[in-house]
ZALO-588883 format. One record per residue (C-alpha): residue number from 1; residue in three letters; x, y, z. Coordinates in nm, 3 decimals. Example, Ala and Ser with C-alpha at 12.3 -4.5 7.8 and 13.67 -1.06 7.14 Angstrom:
2
+-----+------+---------+---------+---------+
| seq | type |       X |       Y |       Z |
+-----+------+---------+---------+---------+
|   1 |  Ala |   1.230 |  -0.450 |   0.780 |
|   2 |  Ser |   1.367 |  -0.106 |   0.714 |
+-----+------+---------+---------+---------+
//
This chain:
264
+-----+------+---------+---------+---------+
| seq | type |       X |       Y |       Z |
+-----+------+---------+---------+---------+
|   1 |  Unk |   0.979 |  -2.293 |  -1.572 |
|   2 |  Unk |   0.909 |  -2.638 |  -1.430 |
|   3 |  Unk |   0.592 |  -2.687 |  -1.229 |
|   4 |  Unk |   0.789 |  -2.791 |  -0.923 |
|   5 |  Unk |   0.994 |  -2.472 |  -0.926 |
|   6 |  Unk |   0.684 |  -2.265 |  -0.987 |
|   7 |  Unk |   0.498 |  -2.427 |  -0.700 |
|   8 |  Unk |   0.797 |  -2.381 |  -0.471 |
|   9 |  Unk |   0.829 |  -2.011 |  -0.559 |
|  10 |  Unk |   0.459 |  -1.949 |  -0.505 |
|  11 |  Unk |   0.452 |  -2.142 |  -0.177 |
|  12 |  Unk |   0.759 |  -1.959 |  -0.046 |
|  13 |  Unk |   0.615 |  -1.616 |  -0.123 |
|  14 |  Unk |   0.260 |  -1.695 |  -0.010 |
|  15 |  Unk |   0.386 |  -1.867 |   0.306 |
|  16 |  Unk |   0.611 |  -1.574 |   0.395 |
|  17 |  Unk |   0.323 |  -1.331 |   0.345 |
|  18 |  Unk |   0.093 |  -1.543 |   0.560 |
|  19 |  Unk |   0.346 |  -1.532 |   0.846 |
|  20 |  Unk |   0.387 |  -1.157 |   0.807 |
|  21 |  Unk |   0.011 |  -1.104 |   0.811 |
|  22 |  Unk |  -0.021 |  -1.313 |   1.127 |
|  23 |  Unk |   0.237 |  -1.090 |   1.294 |
|  24 |  Unk |   0.057 |  -0.780 |   1.166 |
|  25 |  Unk |  -0.267 |  -0.894 |   1.327 |
|  26 |  Unk |  -0.087 |  -0.951 |   1.659 |
|  27 |  Unk |   0.069 |  -0.607 |   1.620 |
|  28 |  Unk |  -0.273 |  -0.453 |   1.562 |
|  29 |  Unk |  -0.411 |  -0.598 |   1.885 |
|  30 |  Unk |  -0.132 |  -0.429 |   2.081 |
|  31 |  Unk |  -0.152 |  -0.109 |   1.877 |
|  32 |  Unk |  -0.528 |  -0.070 |   1.925 |
|  33 |  Unk |  -0.500 |  -0.146 |   2.295 |
|  34 |  Unk |  -0.223 |   0.111 |   2.342 |
|  35 |  Unk |  -0.413 |   0.367 |   2.136 |
|  36 |  Unk |  -0.731 |   0.318 |   2.340 |
|  37 |  Unk |  -0.527 |   0.343 |   2.662 |
|  38 |  Unk |  -0.359 |   0.662 |   2.530 |
|  39 |  Unk |  -0.012 |   0.505 |   2.536 |
|  40 |  Unk |   0.018 |   0.570 |   2.164 |
|  41 |  Unk |  -0.160 |   0.863 |   2.001 |
|  42 |  Unk |  -0.071 |   0.887 |   1.632 |
|  43 |  Unk |  -0.410 |   0.829 |   1.470 |
|  44 |  Unk |  -0.296 |   0.813 |   1.102 |
|  45 |  Unk |  -0.048 |   0.531 |   1.166 |
|  46 |  Unk |  -0.313 |   0.331 |   1.356 |
|  47 |  Unk |  -0.560 |   0.373 |   1.069 |
|  48 |  Unk |  -0.304 |   0.277 |   0.805 |
|  49 |  Unk |  -0.180 |  -0.023 |   1.003 |
|  50 |  Unk |  -0.540 |  -0.142 |   1.037 |
|  51 |  Unk |  -0.587 |  -0.106 |   0.661 |
|  52 |  Unk |  -0.280 |  -0.323 |   0.604 |
|  53 |  Unk |  -0.421 |  -0.592 |   0.829 |
|  54 |  Unk |  -0.753 |  -0.601 |   0.646 |
|  55 |  Unk |  -0.587 |  -0.591 |   0.303 |
|  56 |  Unk |  -0.365 |  -0.883 |   0.399 |
|  57 |  Unk |  -0.657 |  -1.091 |   0.524 |
|  58 |  Unk |  -0.857 |  -1.024 |   0.207 |
|  59 |  Unk |  -0.563 |  -1.117 |  -0.014 |
|  60 |  Unk |  -0.490 |  -1.443 |   0.166 |
|  61 |  Unk |  -0.855 |  -1.543 |   0.135 |
|  62 |  Unk |  -0.848 |  -1.529 |  -0.248 |
|  63 |  Unk |  -0.500 |  -1.658 |  -0.333 |
|  64 |  Unk |  -0.523 |  -1.977 |  -0.542 |
|  65 |  Unk |  -0.383 |  -2.316 |  -0.458 |
|  66 |  Unk |  -0.032 |  -2.365 |  -0.600 |
|  67 |  Unk |  -0.113 |  -2.649 |  -0.838 |
|  68 |  Unk |  -0.282 |  -2.605 |  -1.176 |
|  69 |  Unk |  -0.654 |  -2.680 |  -1.161 |
|  70 |  Unk |  -0.996 |  -2.568 |  -1.280 |
|  71 |  Unk |  -1.014 |  -2.335 |  -0.980 |
|  72 |  Unk |  -1.119 |  -1.982 |  -1.073 |
|  73 |  Unk |  -0.860 |  -1.717 |  -0.991 |
|  74 |  Unk |  -0.967 |  -1.357 |  -0.937 |
|  75 |  Unk |  -0.662 |  -1.192 |  -1.093 |
|  76 |  Unk |  -0.814 |  -0.844 |  -1.089 |
|  77 |  Unk |  -0.896 |  -0.855 |  -0.718 |
|  78 |  Unk |  -0.550 |  -0.989 |  -0.631 |
|  79 |  Unk |  -0.391 |  -0.712 |  -0.839 |
|  80 |  Unk |  -0.612 |  -0.448 |  -0.678 |
|  81 |  Unk |  -0.522 |  -0.561 |  -0.325 |
|  82 |  Unk |  -0.150 |  -0.570 |  -0.405 |
|  83 |  Unk |  -0.169 |  -0.217 |  -0.544 |
|  84 |  Unk |  -0.357 |  -0.104 |  -0.234 |
|  85 |  Unk |  -0.074 |  -0.234 |  -0.016 |
|  86 |  Unk |   0.175 |  -0.044 |  -0.233 |
|  87 |  Unk |  -0.024 |   0.279 |  -0.200 |
|  88 |  Unk |  -0.068 |   0.230 |   0.175 |
|  89 |  Unk |   0.308 |   0.183 |   0.208 |
|  90 |  Unk |   0.373 |   0.508 |   0.022 |
|  91 |  Unk |   0.139 |   0.698 |   0.253 |
|  92 |  Unk |   0.298 |   0.539 |   0.562 |
|  93 |  Unk |   0.644 |   0.627 |   0.435 |
|  94 |  Unk |   0.541 |   0.986 |   0.370 |
|  95 |  Unk |   0.364 |   1.036 |   0.703 |
|  96 |  Unk |   0.597 |   0.844 |   0.936 |
|  97 |  Unk |   0.940 |   0.825 |   0.778 |
|  98 |  Unk |   1.040 |   1.191 |   0.799 |
|  99 |  Unk |   1.283 |   1.315 |   1.064 |
| 100 |  Unk |   1.285 |   1.682 |   0.958 |
| 101 |  Unk |   1.012 |   1.842 |   1.179 |
| 102 |  Unk |   0.907 |   2.111 |   0.928 |
| 103 |  Unk |   0.874 |   1.863 |   0.644 |
| 104 |  Unk |   0.693 |   1.619 |   0.876 |
| 105 |  Unk |   0.439 |   1.893 |   0.951 |
| 106 |  Unk |   0.403 |   1.969 |   0.580 |
| 107 |  Unk |   0.314 |   1.606 |   0.514 |
| 108 |  Unk |   0.057 |   1.606 |   0.794 |
| 109 |  Unk |  -0.093 |   1.927 |   0.653 |
| 110 |  Unk |  -0.117 |   1.763 |   0.310 |
| 111 |  Unk |  -0.308 |   1.477 |   0.472 |
| 112 |  Unk |  -0.541 |   1.722 |   0.647 |
| 113 |  Unk |  -0.594 |   1.916 |   0.324 |
| 114 |  Unk |  -0.679 |   1.600 |   0.132 |
| 115 |  Unk |  -0.921 |   1.461 |   0.393 |
| 116 |  Unk |  -1.103 |   1.789 |   0.457 |
| 117 |  Unk |  -1.123 |   1.852 |   0.081 |
| 118 |  Unk |  -1.275 |   1.510 |   0.014 |
| 119 |  Unk |  -1.536 |   1.558 |   0.286 |
| 120 |  Unk |  -1.616 |   1.902 |   0.148 |
| 121 |  Unk |  -1.664 |   1.772 |  -0.208 |
| 122 |  Unk |  -1.877 |   1.473 |  -0.103 |
| 123 |  Unk |  -2.105 |   1.682 |   0.119 |
| 124 |  Unk |  -2.137 |   1.956 |  -0.143 |
| 125 |  Unk |  -2.252 |   1.708 |  -0.408 |
| 126 |  Unk |  -2.471 |   1.476 |  -0.200 |
| 127 |  Unk |  -2.629 |   1.706 |   0.054 |
| 128 |  Unk |  -2.529 |   2.071 |  -0.003 |
| 129 |  Unk |  -2.789 |   2.202 |   0.243 |
| 130 |  Unk |  -2.627 |   1.998 |   0.520 |
| 131 |  Unk |  -2.266 |   2.063 |   0.422 |
| 132 |  Unk |  -2.057 |   2.159 |   0.722 |
| 133 |  Unk |  -1.865 |   2.486 |   0.690 |
| 134 |  Unk |  -1.590 |   2.332 |   0.903 |
| 135 |  Unk |  -1.451 |   2.129 |   0.614 |
| 136 |  Unk |  -1.449 |   2.426 |   0.376 |
| 137 |  Unk |  -1.261 |   2.644 |   0.624 |
| 138 |  Unk |  -1.028 |   2.359 |   0.728 |
| 139 |  Unk |  -0.946 |   2.298 |   0.363 |
| 140 |  Unk |  -0.854 |   2.665 |   0.309 |
| 141 |  Unk |  -0.653 |   2.684 |   0.632 |
| 142 |  Unk |  -0.453 |   2.372 |   0.553 |
| 143 |  Unk |  -0.360 |   2.508 |   0.209 |
| 144 |  Unk |  -0.244 |   2.836 |   0.360 |
| 145 |  Unk |  -0.013 |   2.644 |   0.592 |
| 146 |  Unk |   0.113 |   2.432 |   0.302 |
| 147 |  Unk |   0.186 |   2.743 |   0.094 |
| 148 |  Unk |   0.391 |   2.892 |   0.378 |
| 149 |  Unk |   0.610 |   2.582 |   0.419 |
| 150 |  Unk |   0.977 |   2.634 |   0.324 |
| 151 |  Unk |   0.948 |   2.305 |   0.132 |
| 152 |  Unk |   0.661 |   2.424 |  -0.085 |
| 153 |  Unk |   0.736 |   2.381 |  -0.457 |
| 154 |  Unk |   0.571 |   2.340 |  -0.797 |
| 155 |  Unk |   0.515 |   1.968 |  -0.740 |
| 156 |  Unk |   0.309 |   2.046 |  -0.429 |
| 157 |  Unk |   0.118 |   2.317 |  -0.619 |
| 158 |  Unk |  -0.029 |   2.036 |  -0.834 |
| 159 |  Unk |  -0.200 |   1.894 |  -0.526 |
| 160 |  Unk |  -0.428 |   2.195 |  -0.492 |
| 161 |  Unk |  -0.705 |   2.002 |  -0.670 |
| 162 |  Unk |  -0.720 |   1.776 |  -0.363 |
| 163 |  Unk |  -0.700 |   1.449 |  -0.557 |
| 164 |  Unk |  -0.409 |   1.303 |  -0.358 |
| 165 |  Unk |  -0.119 |   1.371 |  -0.124 |
| 166 |  Unk |   0.183 |   1.248 |  -0.323 |
| 167 |  Unk |   0.407 |   1.515 |  -0.468 |
| 168 |  Unk |   0.683 |   1.265 |  -0.539 |
| 169 |  Unk |   0.631 |   1.070 |  -0.862 |
| 170 |  Unk |   0.562 |   0.697 |  -0.863 |
| 171 |  Unk |   0.912 |   0.650 |  -1.007 |
| 172 |  Unk |   1.069 |   0.834 |  -0.712 |
| 173 |  Unk |   0.865 |   0.636 |  -0.461 |
| 174 |  Unk |   0.947 |   0.298 |  -0.620 |
| 175 |  Unk |   1.314 |   0.390 |  -0.650 |
| 176 |  Unk |   1.329 |   0.465 |  -0.277 |
| 177 |  Unk |   1.222 |   0.108 |  -0.198 |
| 178 |  Unk |   1.385 |  -0.095 |  -0.477 |
| 179 |  Unk |   1.684 |   0.125 |  -0.567 |
| 180 |  Unk |   1.863 |  -0.012 |  -0.877 |
| 181 |  Unk |   1.580 |  -0.257 |  -0.955 |
| 182 |  Unk |   1.315 |   0.013 |  -0.968 |
| 183 |  Unk |   1.263 |   0.006 |  -1.351 |
| 184 |  Unk |   1.168 |  -0.363 |  -1.339 |
| 185 |  Unk |   0.937 |  -0.312 |  -1.040 |
| 186 |  Unk |   0.782 |  -0.006 |  -1.205 |
| 187 |  Unk |   0.695 |  -0.225 |  -1.504 |
| 188 |  Unk |   0.536 |  -0.486 |  -1.275 |
| 189 |  Unk |   0.332 |  -0.220 |  -1.095 |
| 190 |  Unk |   0.223 |  -0.072 |  -1.427 |
| 191 |  Unk |   0.095 |  -0.415 |  -1.533 |
| 192 |  Unk |  -0.076 |  -0.468 |  -1.198 |
| 193 |  Unk |  -0.249 |  -0.131 |  -1.233 |
| 194 |  Unk |  -0.405 |  -0.230 |  -1.566 |
| 195 |  Unk |  -0.582 |  -0.521 |  -1.394 |
| 196 |  Unk |  -0.766 |  -0.274 |  -1.173 |
| 197 |  Unk |  -0.936 |  -0.125 |  -1.481 |
| 198 |  Unk |  -1.204 |  -0.280 |  -1.701 |
| 199 |  Unk |  -0.972 |  -0.364 |  -1.992 |
| 200 |  Unk |  -0.638 |  -0.515 |  -1.881 |
| 201 |  Unk |  -0.430 |  -0.515 |  -2.206 |
| 202 |  Unk |  -0.259 |  -0.840 |  -2.102 |
| 203 |  Unk |  -0.591 |  -1.023 |  -2.130 |
| 204 |  Unk |  -0.607 |  -0.952 |  -2.503 |
| 205 |  Unk |  -0.281 |  -1.141 |  -2.557 |
| 206 |  Unk |  -0.367 |  -1.451 |  -2.354 |
| 207 |  Unk |  -0.599 |  -1.748 |  -2.382 |
| 208 |  Unk |  -0.950 |  -1.755 |  -2.241 |
| 209 |  Unk |  -0.830 |  -1.995 |  -1.971 |
| 210 |  Unk |  -0.574 |  -1.738 |  -1.861 |
| 211 |  Unk |  -0.848 |  -1.486 |  -1.794 |
| 212 |  Unk |  -0.962 |  -1.652 |  -1.474 |
| 213 |  Unk |  -0.820 |  -2.002 |  -1.424 |
| 214 |  Unk |  -0.535 |  -2.147 |  -1.221 |
| 215 |  Unk |  -0.290 |  -2.176 |  -1.512 |
| 216 |  Unk |   0.087 |  -2.175 |  -1.508 |
| 217 |  Unk |   0.093 |  -1.824 |  -1.661 |
| 218 |  Unk |  -0.130 |  -1.685 |  -1.388 |
| 219 |  Unk |   0.067 |  -1.858 |  -1.115 |
| 220 |  Unk |   0.389 |  -1.710 |  -1.255 |
| 221 |  Unk |   0.235 |  -1.364 |  -1.253 |
| 222 |  Unk |   0.102 |  -1.397 |  -0.899 |
| 223 |  Unk |   0.436 |  -1.531 |  -0.775 |
| 224 |  Unk |   0.610 |  -1.219 |  -0.907 |
| 225 |  Unk |   0.337 |  -0.995 |  -0.763 |
| 226 |  Unk |   0.386 |  -1.162 |  -0.425 |
| 227 |  Unk |   0.759 |  -1.091 |  -0.432 |
| 228 |  Unk |   0.682 |  -0.723 |  -0.481 |
| 229 |  Unk |   0.408 |  -0.741 |  -0.218 |
| 230 |  Unk |   0.635 |  -0.898 |   0.045 |
| 231 |  Unk |   0.895 |  -0.626 |   0.002 |
| 232 |  Unk |   0.635 |  -0.352 |   0.047 |
| 233 |  Unk |   0.469 |  -0.533 |   0.339 |
| 234 |  Unk |   0.805 |  -0.577 |   0.512 |
| 235 |  Unk |   0.877 |  -0.207 |   0.471 |
| 236 |  Unk |   0.532 |  -0.126 |   0.612 |
| 237 |  Unk |   0.589 |  -0.340 |   0.920 |
| 238 |  Unk |   0.930 |  -0.180 |   0.975 |
| 239 |  Unk |   0.781 |   0.170 |   0.947 |
| 240 |  Unk |   0.516 |   0.084 |   1.207 |
| 241 |  Unk |   0.772 |  -0.073 |   1.439 |
| 242 |  Unk |   0.993 |   0.234 |   1.410 |
| 243 |  Unk |   0.702 |   0.465 |   1.489 |
| 244 |  Unk |   0.571 |   0.267 |   1.784 |
| 245 |  Unk |   0.894 |   0.138 |   1.935 |
| 246 |  Unk |   0.761 |  -0.220 |   1.925 |
| 247 |  Unk |   1.007 |  -0.502 |   1.858 |
| 248 |  Unk |   1.025 |  -0.782 |   1.604 |
| 249 |  Unk |   1.187 |  -1.110 |   1.695 |
| 250 |  Unk |   1.233 |  -1.459 |   1.556 |
| 251 |  Unk |   1.052 |  -1.541 |   1.233 |
| 252 |  Unk |   0.929 |  -1.189 |   1.165 |
| 253 |  Unk |   1.277 |  -1.044 |   1.217 |
| 254 |  Unk |   1.403 |  -1.285 |   0.951 |
| 255 |  Unk |   1.111 |  -1.188 |   0.724 |
| 256 |  Unk |   1.202 |  -0.820 |   0.751 |
| 257 |  Unk |   1.565 |  -0.897 |   0.671 |
| 258 |  Unk |   1.491 |  -1.124 |   0.374 |
| 259 |  Unk |   1.235 |  -0.892 |   0.218 |
| 260 |  Unk |   1.420 |  -0.562 |   0.245 |
| 261 |  Unk |   1.462 |  -0.591 |  -0.132 |
| 262 |  Unk |   1.348 |  -0.813 |  -0.420 |
| 263 |  Unk |   1.492 |  -0.949 |  -0.744 |
| 264 |  Unk |   1.853 |  -0.915 |  -0.628 |
+-----+------+---------+---------+---------+
//
């Protein structure tokens, strides 16, 4: 890949994401105002939208310049932030993008079960004498409601440990967004996930410069990551717009259209 083409690909993806993040921050101002004025009341979507705004700002602050240089590049932090956007999308999709009322309630109960369970575990381990009974009882009550749902199945049974809320596999969630290209995107996400851990396997098959410098290899990787990121970020914005009734016009409308899919 020629440097010019590489630079152009990176600049296109990074520039598009920067525009989308700017719109997200404007969206958050309106969303917070409407929430505080009780015009919009869905707390989970406000929290998740706020997370997306902060994730986007953090990512933009550490993206490298497009040209090769001695600049240090924090590949692991970039990968971690991209994966956080992916996970936030999947939660948004689960909690907002469900028209069937009974299944919608099931998903909200799974959220309540997870949150109350985490609070219960943290309090029990850090300060058991001050642990609030509310979280223990809430945790039990949420699970009873989940068990009674007509959509309850063996996949949901695995969530009883309280470690997460997803009963769909990663494959199913990626396929929903990327359709026929999901195997390729799954591979990219699997590679991204290794960077979050202490020993990314890719690092053992690359030069020392590629560990943390602005090299062509790293720029190629980041450019591909950004293509995945933009698709997920566009889907997130669309989910929030659908939930709130807000509108997208001009540049952001084009962004949503262009990034409905990737690698077509």
